[in-house]
N, C-alpha and C positions, 0 to 999 in steps of 0.2 A: 710792324709795318714792313720790315725786310722780307718776311715770309710771304706776305701778300704780294709784294712786288715780284719776288722770285716766281710765284705761281703765275702771274699774268705774263711775265716775260717768257716763261718756258712752255706756254700753251702752243700746240701746233695749230696751223691754220685749218679752218674748216674745209670740208670737201663739198663739191668738187673744186679743185684748184682754180679752174678757169673763172669761178665766181668770187673767189676770196683772195687771190694773189695778184698783186700789182694792178688793182682796179684802176681803170682810167689812165694807166701808165703814170700814176702819181698825181694827175690833175683831176681831183675828185669833185669839183663844183657841180652841183645839181644832181649828184648821185643819191640814190635811196639805198640804205643799208638795212638789211634784215639781221636778226641776231646771229652772232658768230664771231670767229677770230679771223681778222683780215691782216694781211702782211704785205709790205712793200720792200723791195730789195734796195731801193735807193731813197728817193725823196717823196714828199707829199706836199702839194700846194692846194689850198682851199681859197678860191677866188670869190665865191658866192655861197649861198646856203647849201648845206648838205642835210639829208633827211635820215633820221634814225626811226625806223618803223618796227613796232612790236608791242609787247605787253610790259607791264610794270615790273615783272620779275625776270625778263629776258636780259641777257648780257651781251655787250659788244666790246671787243678788244681790237684796237688798231695798233699794230706793231710796225714801226717805221725804222728801217735799218739806218737810214741817213738822217737828213734834216727835214724839218717841217716848217712851212711858212703859211701865213694867211694874209689875205687882203683886208682892208677896212670893212668891206661888205660881207665878210665871212661870218657864218653863224651855223649853229646846230639847231635844227628844228625837230622836235619830238612829235611823232605821229603814232597814235594808237591804232590797233586793228579794230574791226567791227565785231570782235568776238567776246567782248565783255571782260577782257583781261587787263583793262586799264591802259594808261599811257606810260611810255618809258620815262625814266628820270635820269638825271646826270649821275646818280649814285651807281648806275650799272654801265657806265661808259668809261672805258680805260684807254688812255693813249700812252704808248711806250715809244719814245723817240730816242734813237741811238746816238745822234750827234747833238744837234741844237734845235731850238724852237724860236721862231720869230713871229710874234703876233702883231697884226696890223692894228693901227689905232681904231678904237671903237668897235672892234670885232666882238662877236657874241658867241664865243666858244664855250662848251660845257664838257664836264667829265673830269676824271682824275688824270693829271699829267705827271 
């Protein structure tokens, strides 16, 4: 498990930086994320659903240097492409939070934290 965590933490963000670094200035409600490595230099707050769109074998890594919080209405919604590659699953979604994580009551977050 330690080597898997070290792998996820050490991955550089995807390019171009403008699409994968500090998305939404940390307020990511309503955003759609395609496969890749996303990074935030401070915090992330999820106030309402976010969308993870791709295939069942794609990978998403969210690296948050500071803290992460969610509202009660927060959730991760998986969306497949129309290319026959299936729908993403929580097995391929990784969250790396540097400081602390606060989950709102009844939120529906997925992935490995």
